[in-house]
N, C-alpha and C positions, 0 to 999 in steps of 0.2 A: 689844385688843392681841393679837397673835399672837407666837409664839416662832419664831425662825429655825431651820430644820432644820440638821442637821449638814452636809449637802452644801452648802447655801447659805452657811453660815458658812465652810467651808473654801474655797469659791470666792471669797468676799469677801476672805479673808485672802491668798489667792494673788494676787489683783489688787493688794492693798495692797503686797505684797512686790515685785511686778513694777513698780509705779509708782515705788517708791523707787529702782529701778535704771535708770529711763529717763534717757538723757543730757540731754534737754531740761529736766529738773528740776534739774540741777546748776548752781548759780550760777557756779561756777568755769569751766564749759564755755560760758558765755554772756556773753562780754565785750561783745557788741554790744547786749545787753538794755538797755531803758530804765532799769532799776534792777536790778542783779544781785542785790541782797538780796531782791527780790520774785519772782525766777525760780521757777516752779513754782506760782504762784497761778493757779487756774482759776476763771473767773467765767462763768457761763451767764447771758447778758443777758436771757433769757426761758426759763423752764423750769418744772419741777415737782418737788415733793418728795412723791410719792405712789406708790401701788402700782397699776399699770395692770391687775393681776389682780383687783382689788377695786373695782368701779365703784360709787362713792358718789354720783356726780352733783353733788358739791360742789367748790368751789374751795379751801376750806380744806385744807391739807396732811393727808395720811393718814400719821401718824407711827407706824410699827411698828418692832420690832427689825430686821426685814429691810430696810426702807426706809433706816434709818439706817446699817446695816452696808454696804449696797451704795453709798450715797452717799459714805461715808467711803472705801470701796475705790476708787471712781472717781477720787479725788483732788480732787473738787469743793471749792472754797473758799467760794463764795457763789453764790446763784441769785436772780434776780428772779422772784418768784412772783406769779401773778395772783390778786388778791382783789377782792371787791366785785362790783358789777353789770356784766354783759356784755350780757345780754338776758333777756327773760322778763317775767312778770307782777309780780314783786316791786317794791316801791318802791326805786328806785335808791339813794337816800341811806341808807335804813334797811338795805338789804342790804349796802351797803359798810361801814357802821359795825359791823354784826353780824359780818362776816367778819374785820375787823381785831381786834375784841375776842376772837373765838374763837381766832385765830392767836396773839395775845398769851398766852392761856392755855397753848397748846401750847409756846410758847417757855419759859414759866416751868416747866412740868412736865418739860421735857427740857433744862434749863439746862446739863447736862453735854455735850450734843451740838449745841445750837442757839444762835444768837446773832442778835438783831435788828440789822440794819445801818442806821445813821443817817448815818454819815460814811465816807469812804474809809478812815480809820484803823480802822474796825470790820472791814473786809475783811482788813486785815493782822492784826488781833487774832484773827479767826476762824482764820486759818492758824496763828498762833503757838500758839493754845490747842487746835488740832486739832478745831475745831467747824465746823459748816456755817452760813454766814451767810445769813440770810433777808432779802432786799430786798423790801419791800412795794410792789406796783405795781398800777395799774389798766389795763384795756384798753378802757375806754369812758368818756367824760366826761359821761355822762348824769346822774350823781349831782350834778353842779353845779346842776341845775335852771336857774334864771335868776339865781343869786347867786354871783358870782365870789369872794366872801369865804369860801365854803366851802373854797377852796383852803387857807386858813389852818387850818381845822379839820382837814383830812386831813393836812396837813404836820405839825401838832401831834401827830397820832396815829401818825406815823411813816411815812406814805406817801412814798416817794422817787422813784417813777417814775409819770408820768401820761401815758398814751396818749390822745390827743385823741379819736379815733374808733375804732369797730370797722368792719366792712365796710360797713354802711349809713351814711346821713347821720345826724347828730344836731345839736344846737343849736350845736355848735362848728364844724362843717365837714362836708364830704363824705368818706365812706369810699371804699375802693378799688372797691367794687361799686356805688356810686351813679352812675348813668349820666350825670348832668348835669355832674359834675366842676366844681362851682361854687366850690370853694375854701373858705378860712377865712371864717367869719361875723364880723360886728363883735363879737359876744359872745365868739367864739373868740379874737379879738385881745386882748380884756380879760383872758381867762383865761390866755393865754400870758404876758402881762405880770405877772400875779399869781404865776404859777408861777416866773417869773424872780426876783421879789422874795422868794419863800419858799424859793428854792434847791432846787426840785424839778425833776427831769429832764422835759423835754418830749419825748415819744416819738411819732414819726410813723409807726410801724408801722401797717398796715391803712389808712392814709389814702389819699385820692385824690391824684393828682399835683399839682393846684393847691393843695390844702390843705397838702401837704408843703412845696412851694416857698415859699408865702406865709408859713407858720409859721417856716420857717428864716430867711426874710428879716427878719421883724419881731421875732424873739426876740433879746434882748440877751445871752443866754447860749448856749453851744453846745447843739445839740439832737441827738437820736439817732433812729435807725431800728433798734430793738433786735432785731427778728427779721424778716428779709426775704430775698429772692433778687434776682438781677440780671435785669431784663427783656431786656437785650441778649443774654443767654444763653438764657433761656426766656421767651417772650413771653406772660405771664399777668398779670392785673391786680394780684395780690398781690405781685408783684415790682416793684422800683423801677427807674426809668429812670436812665440815666447822669447826666442833668441833676440829678436828686434826690440821687443818691449823691455827686456832685461838690460840690454846694452844701453838703451836710451836712459834708463833710470840710473844705471851705474855711472854714467857720464854726467849725472846731475840734471837730466832733462825732464821733459813733461810729456804725458800721454793724455789726450782728450778722447773720451768715448762719445761717438755720435749716436743719433737716434734713427739711423738709416736702416733700410731693408736688409742690409748685409748682416745684421745681428741675429737673424733667424733664417734657417735654410729654406723655409717656406716663402720668405719675403714679406710675411705679414708680422710686423714687429709690434710688440707691446712693451709696456713699462717694465714688466718682469724680465724681459730680455736685456734691457738697458742695465738694470740692476745686476743681472748675472755677469755681464761683460765688465762692469765696473768692479765687481767683486773679484773676478779672475785677474784683472789688471792689477788690483791692489795686492793680491797674493803673489804676483810675479814681480811687481815693481816696488812695492811698499806704499804706504798711505801718503807719503810726501810727494809723489810724482804723478798722481792720477787726478784728472779733472773731467770736464765736459767740453765737447766741441760738437754741438748738435747737428750742424750743417743745415739749419733751418731758421726761419724767423719766429717771432713770438705772436704775431698778429693772427687772430682766430680766422679760420676758413669758414665762410658762410654757407657754401653749397658744395659738399664733398663730391657729388656726382658731376657737377660742372667742372670742378677742379680736376677730377680724375680723367675726364675727357681731354682736357688740355694737357695733362701730364702724359697721357698715352701718345699724343702728337710729339711732345718733347722727347720722349724716349725713342720714338722712331727716328727723329732727327739726329739724336745722339748716336744711334746705331749706324745710320748712314754716314755720319762724320767719322766713325771709327773711334769714338771717345767713350763709349758706353762700357760699363763694368759688368762682369758676371754677377747675376743676382738682381739686376734692374729689369723689371717687367711692367707692362702696362697695367696689370691688375694689382700692383702694390703701391703703397704711398711712401714718400721719402721721409717718413716720420713715424713714431709710435702712435698709433691711433688713440691711445688713452694717456698720452703725454705730449700734448700740443696746446697751442694757444698761450695766453698770458699766465696761466696757472702752472705751466710745465715745470719750472724750477721748484716751486713750492711743493708740488705733488711729488717730485723726485725726492726732495728732502724728507717728506713724510714717509715715503717707502723705505728709504735708507734707515730712517729712525726705527721703523717697524722691524727692520732686519737686525737691529741691535747696534747700529752705528752710533757712536757718540756724537754730540753736537760739535765737538772740536774736529772730528774726522769729516763730518758733513761740511763744515766751514771750509776745510781744505779742498774738498772735491769741488765745491761750487765756485771757488774763486781764489782761495789763498795759495794753492799750489801754483796756479798760473802766475799770480802776483810775485811769488818767490822766484819763479823762473824768469819772469820779466826783469826783476831787479838784477839777477845774475847776468843777463845779456845786455839789457838797455841801460842799466844803472838806475838808481833811485831818483 
């Protein structure tokens, strides 16, 4: 544990004060909101609660006073964090159980700041109690082995988001970088059905196009693409086609736009790119089905040069492991350079307002659309 320095504390408090004054957080100013009482809820459909200045190499959150202070200052209500196996030599099932147990310990140790989210009501509770809600999620279905009943185990442990594939293929289907684009496997169909029965979100981020379309069609519950971009705007495999986006929306699902390098063909992403992809997604899906899944934390990076040096090593490791995606390069950042740190959500809201978005529509994008989707899948 480290202590937050005076400058970091004052910066955090300044952002908290600024957040309370933002017009899009006032329910009275948001008559078009899906639920005025929930205005100001911010849900990151895929992100982190860690410190990018301290590379631990682990998915379990890095909870320090600074991380907590900057998360609170950002206005964040809840975040889907990645736990468990994504790639590597560890046993996928054991690694996933271990991460869940370790994160449960952190939630108990920081009960004044953190809350484990199991239902949509817990997101509202997190906001009411001024806590950060942690939504436990997976980004690879490898921990299923060949036993779909493991869904019941993980649902019982509190996993609420289940992404079927990472970039390569697995036993459930093909990821976005699998060249064959073979779609959902028979076992994948069984797992989707089991996820529906256990009321766990089926997330099609990172999936190949056929896998996404087939899963959306066979799922009896709405499905999501929690962190993606629009391929019609930037033609890269990690982004979703209009057909995928449209089908997810038609089935009552949710699409979260990330802040990743895949939003710009150059790999150098700015806030304007994020807004452009949100705008396109809304044109395709409608304003009730689009939100944010930044794929990053809210803690400010102190030294960008040192961070980029570490990032270059990480990308090289990802390439060697065969899990990298087209568009990842050592000279790019995994975030929009002008949309990062604890101010990122407030800055995005300001940019959307400048584009002419109403406060009600901004409320939806920043959290209410995910909340609606969570109610449909998890219950209230």
